[in-house]
Biopython code that builds the backbone (N, CA, C, O; Angstrom):
import numpy as np
from Bio.PDB.StructureBuilder import StructureBuilder

atoms = [
    (1, "MET", "N", (-11.767, -5.168, -2.752)),
    (1, "MET", "CA", (-10.862, -6.170, -2.329)),
    (1, "MET", "C", (-10.578, -6.008, -0.847)),
    (1, "MET", "O", (-10.785, -4.927, -0.295)),
    (2, "LYS", "N", (-10.112, -7.055, -0.196)),
    (2, "LYS", "CA", (-9.913, -7.075, 1.247)),
    (2, "LYS", "C", (-8.508, -7.557, 1.537)),
    (2, "LYS", "O", (-8.032, -8.490, 0.891)),
    (3, "VAL", "N", (-7.793, -6.906, 2.552)),
    (3, "VAL", "CA", (-6.479, -7.275, 2.945)),
    (3, "VAL", "C", (-6.446, -7.519, 4.436)),
    (3, "VAL", "O", (-6.914, -6.678, 5.202)),
    (4, "ILE", "N", (-5.913, -8.630, 4.866)),
    (4, "ILE", "CA", (-5.853, -8.979, 6.268)),
    (4, "ILE", "C", (-4.420, -9.356, 6.646)),
    (4, "ILE", "O", (-3.748, -10.060, 5.891)),
    (5, "HIS", "N", (-3.951, -8.899, 7.797)),
    (5, "HIS", "CA", (-2.655, -9.293, 8.335)),
    (5, "HIS", "C", (-2.830, -10.684, 8.963)),
    (5, "HIS", "O", (-3.515, -10.826, 9.975)),
    (6, "SER", "N", (-2.221, -11.688, 8.373)),
    (6, "SER", "CA", (-2.480, -13.097, 8.802)),
    (6, "SER", "C", (-2.125, -13.410, 10.266)),
    (6, "SER", "O", (-2.853, -14.144, 10.935)),
    (7, "LYS", "N", (-1.035, -12.868, 10.751)),
    (7, "LYS", "CA", (-0.579, -13.190, 12.125)),
    (7, "LYS", "C", (-1.568, -12.742, 13.179)),
    (7, "LYS", "O", (-1.786, -13.449, 14.163)),
    (8, "THR", "N", (-2.191, -11.543, 12.984)),
    (8, "THR", "CA", (-3.045, -10.970, 14.003)),
    (8, "THR", "C", (-4.511, -10.937, 13.559)),
    (8, "THR", "O", (-5.364, -10.525, 14.345)),
    (9, "ASN", "N", (-4.837, -11.356, 12.326)),
    (9, "ASN", "CA", (-6.154, -11.206, 11.734)),
    (9, "ASN", "C", (-6.701, -9.799, 11.742)),
    (9, "ASN", "O", (-7.914, -9.590, 11.756)),
    (10, "PHE", "N", (-5.780, -8.814, 11.731)),
    (10, "PHE", "CA", (-6.159, -7.456, 11.638)),
    (10, "PHE", "C", (-6.572, -7.089, 10.233)),
    (10, "PHE", "O", (-5.826, -7.341, 9.287)),
    (11, "LEU", "N", (-7.761, -6.492, 10.070)),
    (11, "LEU", "CA", (-8.252, -6.098, 8.766)),
    (11, "LEU", "C", (-7.643, -4.731, 8.384)),
    (11, "LEU", "O", (-7.964, -3.687, 8.953)),
    (12, "LEU", "N", (-6.736, -4.809, 7.374)),
    (12, "LEU", "CA", (-6.118, -3.573, 6.956)),
    (12, "LEU", "C", (-7.116, -2.760, 6.058)),
    (12, "LEU", "O", (-7.022, -1.534, 5.986)),
    (13, "GLY", "N", (-8.011, -3.420, 5.419)),
    (13, "GLY", "CA", (-8.956, -2.765, 4.566)),
    (13, "GLY", "C", (-9.920, -3.700, 3.928)),
    (13, "GLY", "O", (-9.523, -4.783, 3.499)),
    (14, "SER", "N", (-11.204, -3.326, 3.839)),
    (14, "SER", "CA", (-12.175, -4.199, 3.181)),
    (14, "SER", "C", (-12.654, -3.624, 1.864)),
    (14, "SER", "O", (-13.343, -4.301, 1.101)),
    (15, "ASP", "N", (-12.283, -2.336, 1.585)),
    (15, "ASP", "CA", (-12.668, -1.679, 0.344)),
    (15, "ASP", "C", (-11.370, -1.085, -0.319)),
    (15, "ASP", "O", (-11.208, 0.127, -0.460)),
    (16, "ILE", "N", (-10.496, -1.999, -0.700)),
    (16, "ILE", "CA", (-9.209, -1.600, -1.297)),
    (16, "ILE", "C", (-9.442, -1.550, -2.841)),
    (16, "ILE", "O", (-9.953, -2.492, -3.446)),
    (17, "ARG", "N", (-9.057, -0.456, -3.407)),
    (17, "ARG", "CA", (-9.110, -0.290, -4.864)),
    (17, "ARG", "C", (-7.897, -0.900, -5.497)),
    (17, "ARG", "O", (-6.807, -0.793, -4.935)),
    (18, "PHE", "N", (-8.026, -1.542, -6.654)),
    (18, "PHE", "CA", (-6.920, -2.237, -7.313)),
    (18, "PHE", "C", (-6.495, -1.411, -8.540)),
    (18, "PHE", "O", (-7.309, -1.102, -9.410)),
    (19, "ALA", "N", (-5.252, -1.078, -8.581)),
    (19, "ALA", "CA", (-4.685, -0.233, -9.718)),
    (19, "ALA", "C", (-3.640, -1.117, -10.419)),
    (19, "ALA", "O", (-2.525, -1.294, -9.927)),
    (20, "ASN", "N", (-4.027, -1.664, -11.574)),
    (20, "ASN", "CA", (-3.060, -2.479, -12.283)),
    (20, "ASN", "C", (-2.842, -1.965, -13.721)),
    (20, "ASN", "O", (-2.071, -2.584, -14.455)),
    (21, "SER", "N", (-3.461, -0.903, -14.144)),
    (21, "SER", "CA", (-3.128, -0.332, -15.449)),
    (21, "SER", "C", (-2.116, 0.788, -15.298)),
    (21, "SER", "O", (-1.977, 1.338, -14.205)),
    (22, "PHE", "N", (-1.446, 1.123, -16.298)),
    (22, "PHE", "CA", (-0.398, 2.138, -16.256)),
    (22, "PHE", "C", (-1.039, 3.486, -15.740)),
    (22, "PHE", "O", (-0.490, 4.145, -14.857)),
    (23, "ARG", "N", (-2.150, 3.839, -16.293)),
    (23, "ARG", "CA", (-2.820, 5.071, -15.977)),
    (23, "ARG", "C", (-3.203, 5.113, -14.493)),
    (23, "ARG", "O", (-2.908, 6.087, -13.800)),
    (24, "ASP", "N", (-3.872, 4.033, -14.002)),
    (24, "ASP", "CA", (-4.342, 3.966, -12.608)),
    (24, "ASP", "C", (-3.122, 4.013, -11.653)),
    (24, "ASP", "O", (-3.170, 4.692, -10.627)),
    (25, "ARG", "N", (-2.051, 3.303, -11.988)),
    (25, "ARG", "CA", (-0.882, 3.312, -11.139)),
    (25, "ARG", "C", (-0.219, 4.665, -11.134)),
    (25, "ARG", "O", (0.209, 5.141, -10.083)),
    (26, "LEU", "N", (-0.126, 5.299, -12.298)),
    (26, "LEU", "CA", (0.487, 6.636, -12.412)),
    (26, "LEU", "C", (-0.254, 7.668, -11.565)),
    (26, "LEU", "O", (0.350, 8.407, -10.788)),
    (27, "LEU", "N", (-1.556, 7.700, -11.731)),
    (27, "LEU", "CA", (-2.354, 8.710, -10.984)),
    (27, "LEU", "C", (-2.457, 8.362, -9.490)),
    (27, "LEU", "O", (-2.326, 9.227, -8.625)),
    (28, "GLY", "N", (-2.696, 7.064, -9.213)),
    (28, "GLY", "CA", (-2.812, 6.661, -7.797)),
    (28, "GLY", "C", (-3.717, 7.573, -6.979)),
    (28, "GLY", "O", (-4.909, 7.716, -7.248)),
    (29, "LEU", "N", (-3.106, 8.179, -5.980)),
    (29, "LEU", "CA", (-3.834, 9.097, -5.036)),
    (29, "LEU", "C", (-3.604, 10.593, -5.380)),
    (29, "LEU", "O", (-4.044, 11.501, -4.675)),
    (30, "MET", "N", (-2.879, 10.787, -6.520)),
    (30, "MET", "CA", (-2.606, 12.214, -6.839)),
    (30, "MET", "C", (-3.881, 13.036, -7.002)),
    (30, "MET", "O", (-4.853, 12.570, -7.598)),
    (31, "PHE", "N", (-3.877, 14.238, -6.482)),
    (31, "PHE", "CA", (-4.921, 15.193, -6.560)),
    (31, "PHE", "C", (-6.159, 14.849, -5.764)),
    (31, "PHE", "O", (-7.146, 15.582, -5.817)),
    (32, "SER", "N", (-6.130, 13.746, -5.022)),
    (32, "SER", "CA", (-7.229, 13.398, -4.144)),
    (32, "SER", "C", (-7.167, 14.161, -2.859)),
    (32, "SER", "O", (-6.087, 14.413, -2.324)),
    (33, "LYS", "N", (-8.310, 14.526, -2.364)),
    (33, "LYS", "CA", (-8.351, 15.280, -1.068)),
    (33, "LYS", "C", (-8.173, 14.320, 0.106)),
    (33, "LYS", "O", (-7.666, 14.709, 1.158)),
    (34, "ASN", "N", (-8.598, 13.042, -0.076)),
    (34, "ASN", "CA", (-8.433, 12.080, 0.974)),
    (34, "ASN", "C", (-8.370, 10.722, 0.359)),
    (34, "ASN", "O", (-8.504, 10.566, -0.855)),
    (35, "MET", "N", (-8.158, 9.707, 1.219)),
    (35, "MET", "CA", (-8.038, 8.299, 0.735)),
    (35, "MET", "C", (-9.260, 7.857, -0.060)),
    (35, "MET", "O", (-10.387, 8.194, 0.301)),
    (36, "ILE", "N", (-9.053, 7.126, -1.110)),
    (36, "ILE", "CA", (-10.135, 6.551, -1.878)),
    (36, "ILE", "C", (-10.467, 5.185, -1.313)),
    (36, "ILE", "O", (-9.625, 4.287, -1.327)),
    (37, "GLY", "N", (-11.703, 5.015, -0.809)),
    (37, "GLY", "CA", (-12.034, 3.776, -0.116)),
    (37, "GLY", "C", (-11.186, 3.579, 1.052)),
    (37, "GLY", "O", (-10.828, 4.543, 1.729)),
    (38, "ASP", "N", (-10.823, 2.310, 1.341)),
    (38, "ASP", "CA", (-9.959, 1.995, 2.435)),
    (38, "ASP", "C", (-8.445, 2.100, 2.072)),
    (38, "ASP", "O", (-7.577, 2.193, 2.940)),
    (39, "GLY", "N", (-8.190, 2.080, 0.769)),
    (39, "GLY", "CA", (-6.772, 2.153, 0.312)),
    (39, "GLY", "C", (-6.666, 1.790, -1.159)),
    (39, "GLY", "O", (-7.658, 1.652, -1.876)),
    (40, "LEU", "N", (-5.412, 1.642, -1.574)),
    (40, "LEU", "CA", (-5.117, 1.397, -3.000)),
    (40, "LEU", "C", (-4.021, 0.382, -3.054)),
    (40, "LEU", "O", (-3.006, 0.508, -2.369)),
    (41, "LEU", "N", (-4.229, -0.672, -3.903)),
    (41, "LEU", "CA", (-3.227, -1.694, -4.137)),
    (41, "LEU", "C", (-2.685, -1.499, -5.519)),
    (41, "LEU", "O", (-3.444, -1.605, -6.482)),
    (42, "LEU", "N", (-1.386, -1.214, -5.676)),
    (42, "LEU", "CA", (-0.749, -0.976, -6.997)),
    (42, "LEU", "C", (-0.021, -2.186, -7.387)),
    (42, "LEU", "O", (0.725, -2.739, -6.579)),
    (43, "GLU", "N", (-0.199, -2.650, -8.627)),
    (43, "GLU", "CA", (0.517, -3.802, -9.138)),
    (43, "GLU", "C", (0.746, -3.694, -10.606)),
    (43, "GLU", "O", (-0.213, -3.406, -11.322)),
    (44, "PRO", "N", (1.928, -3.898, -11.128)),
    (44, "PRO", "CA", (3.182, -4.083, -10.387)),
    (44, "PRO", "C", (3.699, -2.807, -9.837)),
    (44, "PRO", "O", (3.453, -1.739, -10.398)),
    (45, "CYS", "N", (4.406, -2.888, -8.759)),
    (45, "CYS", "CA", (4.876, -1.676, -8.056)),
    (45, "CYS", "C", (6.006, -2.058, -7.051)),
    (45, "CYS", "O", (5.792, -2.858, -6.140)),
    (46, "ASN", "N", (7.144, -1.496, -7.233)),
    (46, "ASN", "CA", (8.227, -1.710, -6.220)),
    (46, "ASN", "C", (8.795, -0.391, -5.667)),
    (46, "ASN", "O", (9.763, -0.412, -4.907)),
    (47, "SER", "N", (8.190, 0.777, -6.048)),
    (47, "SER", "CA", (8.517, 2.062, -5.453)),
    (47, "SER", "C", (7.325, 2.969, -5.651)),
    (47, "SER", "O", (6.491, 2.736, -6.525)),
    (48, "VAL", "N", (7.249, 4.008, -4.832)),
    (48, "VAL", "CA", (6.123, 4.993, -4.938)),
    (48, "VAL", "C", (6.667, 6.364, -4.751)),
    (48, "VAL", "O", (7.780, 6.550, -4.257)),
    (49, "HIS", "N", (5.869, 7.343, -5.153)),
    (49, "HIS", "CA", (6.120, 8.773, -4.883)),
    (49, "HIS", "C", (4.833, 9.303, -4.248)),
    (49, "HIS", "O", (3.759, 8.711, -4.361)),
    (50, "ASN", "N", (4.990, 10.430, -3.583)),
    (50, "ASN", "CA", (3.791, 11.019, -2.954)),
    (50, "ASN", "C", (3.638, 12.495, -3.451)),
    (50, "ASN", "O", (3.255, 13.398, -2.706)),
    (51, "CYS", "N", (3.964, 12.668, -4.756)),
    (51, "CYS", "CA", (3.851, 13.999, -5.334)),
    (51, "CYS", "C", (2.374, 14.254, -5.677)),
    (51, "CYS", "O", (1.676, 13.369, -6.172)),
    (52, "PHE", "N", (1.928, 15.452, -5.410)),
    (52, "PHE", "CA", (0.573, 15.861, -5.670)),
    (52, "PHE", "C", (-0.410, 15.081, -4.777)),
    (52, "PHE", "O", (-1.612, 15.142, -5.033)),
    (53, "VAL", "N", (0.014, 14.398, -3.808)),
    (53, "VAL", "CA", (-0.891, 13.726, -2.787)),
    (53, "VAL", "C", (-0.883, 14.658, -1.600)),
    (53, "VAL", "O", (0.181, 15.055, -1.124)),
    (54, "ARG", "N", (-2.032, 15.003, -1.130)),
    (54, "ARG", "CA", (-2.170, 16.086, -0.136)),
    (54, "ARG", "C", (-2.100, 15.608, 1.314)),
    (54, "ARG", "O", (-2.261, 16.420, 2.225)),
    (55, "PHE", "N", (-1.868, 14.333, 1.552)),
    (55, "PHE", "CA", (-1.883, 13.800, 2.900)),
    (55, "PHE", "C", (-0.847, 12.649, 3.027)),
    (55, "PHE", "O", (-0.484, 12.015, 2.036)),
    (56, "PRO", "N", (-0.386, 12.402, 4.272)),
    (56, "PRO", "CA", (0.558, 11.242, 4.472)),
    (56, "PRO", "C", (-0.189, 9.949, 4.381)),
    (56, "PRO", "O", (-1.392, 9.864, 4.629)),
    (57, "ILE", "N", (0.553, 8.961, 4.023)),
    (57, "ILE", "CA", (0.024, 7.604, 3.911)),
    (57, "ILE", "C", (0.924, 6.535, 4.539)),
    (57, "ILE", "O", (2.100, 6.803, 4.790)),
    (58, "ASP", "N", (0.414, 5.365, 4.792)),
    (58, "ASP", "CA", (1.247, 4.218, 5.100)),
    (58, "ASP", "C", (1.331, 3.384, 3.865)),
    (58, "ASP", "O", (0.334, 3.214, 3.163)),
    (59, "VAL", "N", (2.533, 2.839, 3.568)),
    (59, "VAL", "CA", (2.722, 2.055, 2.394)),
    (59, "VAL", "C", (3.327, 0.702, 2.855)),
    (59, "VAL", "O", (4.272, 0.677, 3.644)),
    (60, "VAL", "N", (2.768, -0.414, 2.353)),
    (60, "VAL", "CA", (3.254, -1.748, 2.656)),
    (60, "VAL", "C", (3.652, -2.341, 1.275)),
    (60, "VAL", "O", (2.808, -2.551, 0.403)),
    (61, "PHE", "N", (4.943, -2.594, 1.120)),
    (61, "PHE", "CA", (5.382, -3.275, -0.120)),
    (61, "PHE", "C", (5.290, -4.770, 0.139)),
    (61, "PHE", "O", (5.684, -5.240, 1.206)),
    (62, "ILE", "N", (4.778, -5.514, -0.818)),
    (62, "ILE", "CA", (4.624, -6.999, -0.639)),
    (62, "ILE", "C", (5.119, -7.717, -1.934)),
    (62, "ILE", "O", (5.105, -7.167, -3.035)),
    (63, "ASP", "N", (5.539, -8.936, -1.724)),
    (63, "ASP", "CA", (6.103, -9.733, -2.869)),
    (63, "ASP", "C", (5.026, -10.539, -3.490)),
    (63, "ASP", "O", (3.847, -10.371, -3.179)),
    (64, "ASN", "N", (5.433, -11.450, -4.405)),
    (64, "ASN", "CA", (4.495, -12.271, -5.160)),
    (64, "ASN", "C", (3.684, -13.199, -4.256)),
    (64, "ASN", "O", (2.565, -13.591, -4.588)),
    (65, "ASP", "N", (4.281, -13.547, -3.090)),
    (65, "ASP", "CA", (3.583, -14.496, -2.144)),
    (65, "ASP", "C", (2.848, -13.683, -1.085)),
    (65, "ASP", "O", (2.442, -14.261, -0.077)),
    (66, "ASN", "N", (2.659, -12.412, -1.248)),
    (66, "ASN", "CA", (2.022, -11.475, -0.271)),
    (66, "ASN", "C", (2.668, -11.407, 1.066)),
    (66, "ASN", "O", (2.021, -11.231, 2.099)),
    (67, "LYS", "N", (3.979, -11.552, 1.024)),
    (67, "LYS", "CA", (4.792, -11.363, 2.268)),
    (67, "LYS", "C", (5.305, -9.918, 2.241)),
    (67, "LYS", "O", (5.662, -9.387, 1.189)),
    (68, "VAL", "N", (5.330, -9.297, 3.435)),
    (68, "VAL", "CA", (5.724, -7.933, 3.578)),
    (68, "VAL", "C", (7.250, -7.814, 3.278)),
    (68, "VAL", "O", (8.057, -8.540, 3.858)),
    (69, "VAL", "N", (7.619, -6.898, 2.376)),
    (69, "VAL", "CA", (8.993, -6.588, 2.061)),
    (69, "VAL", "C", (9.458, -5.333, 2.859)),
    (69, "VAL", "O", (10.583, -5.287, 3.355)),
    (70, "LYS", "N", (8.604, -4.370, 2.963)),
    (70, "LYS", "CA", (8.940, -3.114, 3.669)),
    (70, "LYS", "C", (7.654, -2.389, 4.050)),
    (70, "LYS", "O", (6.640, -2.469, 3.357)),
    (71, "VAL", "N", (7.730, -1.674, 5.181)),
    (71, "VAL", "CA", (6.598, -0.860, 5.619)),
    (71, "VAL", "C", (7.072, 0.559, 5.795)),
    (71, "VAL", "O", (8.039, 0.809, 6.515)),
    (72, "LEU", "N", (6.392, 1.513, 5.134)),
    (72, "LEU", "CA", (6.715, 2.903, 5.321)),
    (72, "LEU", "C", (5.505, 3.505, 6.005)),
    (72, "LEU", "O", (4.397, 3.482, 5.468)),
    (73, "ARG", "N", (5.723, 4.045, 7.198)),
    (73, "ARG", "CA", (4.633, 4.652, 7.992)),
    (73, "ARG", "C", (4.740, 6.169, 7.924)),
    (73, "ARG", "O", (5.818, 6.755, 8.020)),
    (74, "HIS", "N", (3.561, 6.778, 7.752)),
    (74, "HIS", "CA", (3.473, 8.244, 7.681)),
    (74, "HIS", "C", (4.322, 8.806, 6.532)),
    (74, "HIS", "O", (5.036, 9.793, 6.708)),
    (75, "PHE", "N", (4.240, 8.181, 5.374)),
    (75, "PHE", "CA", (4.970, 8.662, 4.199)),
    (75, "PHE", "C", (4.408, 9.992, 3.737)),
    (75, "PHE", "O", (3.281, 10.065, 3.246)),
    (76, "LYS", "N", (5.203, 11.047, 3.898)),
    (76, "LYS", "CA", (4.721, 12.397, 3.687)),
    (76, "LYS", "C", (4.616, 12.817, 2.214)),
    (76, "LYS", "O", (5.280, 12.243, 1.351)),
    (77, "PRO", "N", (3.798, 13.797, 1.944)),
    (77, "PRO", "CA", (3.725, 14.312, 0.577)),
    (77, "PRO", "C", (5.086, 14.822, 0.067)),
    (77, "PRO", "O", (5.931, 15.295, 0.826)),
    (78, "TRP", "N", (5.246, 14.701, -1.242)),
    (78, "TRP", "CA", (6.443, 15.181, -1.945)),
    (78, "TRP", "C", (7.699, 14.392, -1.561)),
    (78, "TRP", "O", (8.791, 14.952, -1.464)),
    (79, "ARG", "N", (7.524, 13.067, -1.340)),
    (79, "ARG", "CA", (8.625, 12.169, -1.037)),
    (79, "ARG", "C", (8.648, 11.054, -2.112)),
    (79, "ARG", "O", (7.650, 10.790, -2.783)),
    (80, "PHE", "N", (9.799, 10.429, -2.240)),
    (80, "PHE", "CA", (9.987, 9.284, -3.105)),
    (80, "PHE", "C", (10.569, 8.130, -2.230)),
    (80, "PHE", "O", (11.455, 8.345, -1.403)),
    (81, "SER", "N", (10.045, 6.934, -2.443)),
    (81, "SER", "CA", (10.495, 5.774, -1.721)),
    (81, "SER", "C", (11.777, 5.245, -2.479)),
    (81, "SER", "O", (12.079, 5.627, -3.610)),
    (82, "TRP", "N", (12.465, 4.372, -1.781)),
    (82, "TRP", "CA", (13.497, 3.569, -2.415)),
    (82, "TRP", "C", (12.861, 2.560, -3.338)),
    (82, "TRP", "O", (11.646, 2.374, -3.276)),
    (83, "ILE", "N", (13.593, 1.923, -4.161)),
    (83, "ILE", "CA", (13.100, 0.816, -4.991)),
    (83, "ILE", "C", (13.388, -0.465, -4.187)),
    (83, "ILE", "O", (14.530, -0.742, -3.820)),
    (84, "TYR", "N", (12.312, -1.241, -3.922)),
    (84, "TYR", "CA", (12.433, -2.491, -3.207)),
    (84, "TYR", "C", (12.276, -3.662, -4.166)),
    (84, "TYR", "O", (11.169, -4.065, -4.522)),
    (85, "LEU", "N", (13.453, -4.204, -4.580)),
    (85, "LEU", "CA", (13.508, -5.184, -5.680)),
    (85, "LEU", "C", (12.668, -6.384, -5.452)),
    (85, "LEU", "O", (12.144, -6.946, -6.413)),
    (86, "GLY", "N", (12.503, -6.822, -4.213)),
    (86, "GLY", "CA", (11.641, -8.021, -3.974)),
    (86, "GLY", "C", (10.147, -7.752, -4.010)),
    (86, "GLY", "O", (9.343, -8.683, -3.946)),
    (87, "ALA", "N", (9.767, -6.471, -4.112)),
    (87, "ALA", "CA", (8.335, -6.104, -4.048)),
    (87, "ALA", "C", (7.662, -6.294, -5.391)),
    (87, "ALA", "O", (8.253, -6.026, -6.437)),
    (88, "ARG", "N", (6.452, -6.747, -5.358)),
    (88, "ARG", "CA", (5.589, -6.890, -6.543)),
    (88, "ARG", "C", (4.439, -5.934, -6.509)),
    (88, "ARG", "O", (3.960, -5.489, -7.552)),
    (89, "ARG", "N", (3.966, -5.593, -5.259)),
    (89, "ARG", "CA", (2.790, -4.717, -5.089)),
    (89, "ARG", "C", (3.112, -3.670, -3.970)),
    (89, "ARG", "O", (4.021, -3.828, -3.156)),
    (90, "ALA", "N", (2.317, -2.636, -4.005)),
    (90, "ALA", "CA", (2.418, -1.625, -2.927)),
    (90, "ALA", "C", (0.950, -1.341, -2.466)),
    (90, "ALA", "O", (0.079, -0.996, -3.265)),
    (91, "LEU", "N", (0.746, -1.497, -1.207)),
    (91, "LEU", "CA", (-0.570, -1.227, -0.602)),
    (91, "LEU", "C", (-0.509, 0.127, 0.110)),
    (91, "LEU", "O", (0.230, 0.284, 1.081)),
    (92, "GLU", "N", (-1.289, 1.108, -0.373)),
    (92, "GLU", "CA", (-1.327, 2.397, 0.233)),
    (92, "GLU", "C", (-2.560, 2.554, 1.054)),
    (92, "GLU", "O", (-3.678, 2.311, 0.600)),
    (93, "LEU", "N", (-2.329, 2.982, 2.325)),
    (93, "LEU", "CA", (-3.432, 3.012, 3.275)),
    (93, "LEU", "C", (-3.354, 4.418, 4.005)),
    (93, "LEU", "O", (-2.334, 5.103, 3.918)),
    (94, "PRO", "N", (-4.413, 4.808, 4.693)),
    (94, "PRO", "CA", (-4.379, 6.059, 5.459)),
    (94, "PRO", "C", (-3.254, 5.999, 6.536)),
    (94, "PRO", "O", (-3.009, 4.969, 7.164)),
    (95, "ALA", "N", (-2.608, 7.138, 6.702)),
    (95, "ALA", "CA", (-1.506, 7.195, 7.720)),
    (95, "ALA", "C", (-2.044, 6.750, 9.080)),
    (95, "ALA", "O", (-3.082, 7.219, 9.547)),
    (96, "GLY", "N", (-1.284, 5.806, 9.712)),
    (96, "GLY", "CA", (-1.688, 5.338, 11.052)),
    (96, "GLY", "C", (-2.453, 4.030, 10.966)),
    (96, "GLY", "O", (-2.652, 3.395, 12.002)),
    (97, "LYS", "N", (-2.888, 3.595, 9.814)),
    (97, "LYS", "CA", (-3.679, 2.435, 9.690)),
    (97, "LYS", "C", (-2.876, 1.104, 9.904)),
    (97, "LYS", "O", (-3.439, 0.130, 10.404)),
    (98, "VAL", "N", (-1.590, 1.067, 9.533)),
    (98, "VAL", "CA", (-0.768, -0.118, 9.667)),
    (98, "VAL", "C", (-0.217, -0.215, 11.050)),
    (98, "VAL", "O", (0.605, 0.616, 11.437)),
    (99, "PRO", "N", (-0.628, -1.184, 11.809)),
    (99, "PRO", "CA", (-0.157, -1.347, 13.193)),
    (99, "PRO", "C", (1.365, -1.660, 13.266)),
    (99, "PRO", "O", (1.924, -2.164, 12.292)),
    (100, "ASN", "N", (2.001, -1.385, 14.336)),
    (100, "ASN", "CA", (3.443, -1.544, 14.477)),
    (100, "ASN", "C", (3.804, -3.026, 14.428)),
    (100, "ASN", "O", (4.969, -3.337, 14.178)),
    (101, "ASP", "N", (2.878, -3.961, 14.651)),
    (101, "ASP", "CA", (3.264, -5.345, 14.635)),
    (101, "ASP", "C", (3.235, -5.916, 13.191)),
    (101, "ASP", "O", (3.462, -7.115, 13.036)),
    (102, "VAL", "N", (2.977, -5.150, 12.169)),
    (102, "VAL", "CA", (3.156, -5.590, 10.817)),
    (102, "VAL", "C", (4.567, -5.228, 10.400)),
    (102, "VAL", "O", (4.945, -4.061, 10.295)),
    (103, "VAL", "N", (5.334, -6.300, 10.166)),
    (103, "VAL", "CA", (6.785, -6.114, 9.945)),
    (103, "VAL", "C", (7.217, -6.982, 8.764)),
    (103, "VAL", "O", (6.472, -7.849, 8.309)),
    (104, "LYS", "N", (8.431, -6.732, 8.280)),
    (104, "LYS", "CA", (9.003, -7.450, 7.177)),
    (104, "LYS", "C", (8.877, -8.962, 7.410)),
    (104, "LYS", "O", (9.167, -9.456, 8.500)),
    (105, "GLY", "N", (8.442, -9.690, 6.371)),
    (105, "GLY", "CA", (8.343, -11.167, 6.469)),
    (105, "GLY", "C", (6.950, -11.633, 6.829)),
    (105, "GLY", "O", (6.638, -12.808, 6.636)),
    (106, "ASP", "N", (6.084, -10.747, 7.353)),
    (106, "ASP", "CA", (4.730, -11.159, 7.728)),
    (106, "ASP", "C", (3.905, -11.465, 6.429)),
    (106, "ASP", "O", (4.167, -10.943, 5.346)),
    (107, "GLN", "N", (2.955, -12.298, 6.619)),
    (107, "GLN", "CA", (2.068, -12.723, 5.540)),
    (107, "GLN", "C", (0.805, -11.862, 5.539)),
    (107, "GLN", "O", (0.262, -11.571, 6.604)),
    (108, "LEU", "N", (0.330, -11.452, 4.364)),
    (108, "LEU", "CA", (-0.950, -10.745, 4.185)),
    (108, "LEU", "C", (-1.828, -11.640, 3.338)),
    (108, "LEU", "O", (-1.366, -12.327, 2.428)),
    (109, "GLU", "N", (-3.115, -11.610, 3.666)),
    (109, "GLU", "CA", (-4.120, -12.221, 2.813)),
    (109, "GLU", "C", (-4.811, -11.156, 1.990)),
    (109, "GLU", "O", (-5.448, -10.237, 2.505)),
    (110, "VAL", "N", (-4.653, -11.325, 0.669)),
    (110, "VAL", "CA", (-5.225, -10.372, -0.307)),
    (110, "VAL", "C", (-6.350, -11.103, -0.994)),
    (110, "VAL", "O", (-6.093, -12.014, -1.781)),
    (111, "MET", "N", (-7.583, -10.738, -0.727)),
    (111, "MET", "CA", (-8.764, -11.399, -1.289)),
    (111, "MET", "C", (-9.466, -10.566, -2.312)),
    (111, "MET", "O", (-9.681, -9.374, -2.091)),
    (112, "GLY", "N", (-9.835, -11.153, -3.437)),
    (112, "GLY", "CA", (-10.567, -10.390, -4.440)),
    (112, "GLY", "C", (-9.748, -9.845, -5.596)),
    (112, "GLY", "O", (-10.229, -8.995, -6.345)),
    (113, "VAL", "N", (-8.502, -10.326, -5.757)),
    (113, "VAL", "CA", (-7.667, -9.826, -6.844)),
    (113, "VAL", "C", (-8.030, -10.610, -8.112)),
    (113, "VAL", "O", (-7.455, -10.368, -9.173)),
]
sb = StructureBuilder()
sb.init_structure("model")
sb.init_model(0)
sb.init_chain("A")
sb.init_seg("    ")
for serial, (resi, resn, name, xyz) in enumerate(atoms, 1):
    if name == "N":
        sb.init_residue(resn, " ", resi, " ")
    sb.init_atom(name, np.array(xyz, "f"), 0.0, 1.0, " ", f" {name:<3s}", serial, name[0])
structure = sb.get_structure()
């Protein structure tokens, strides 16, 4: 799957793995030595943890309309995010991948879901 920031046409990832089963969402990036593909899209998801993940990540929470609800940059291992009630999905990317111009309210194009 592919995710693009609509305002800047910045490609956030072209090889995003989709995790929509309980097992896939639970395991996520746990025990991985590095990012799987370009990233991971979790659905449904309105909070994340980084337990047993060995590297920091960027997390973009998005709503049903693919609008950005919250961006967490350099989310370190062994941390828990807040619960973002408006979020439907969480996009996990390598740390530093999400540019500073991606902010709350921005539209993302999610292709291939």
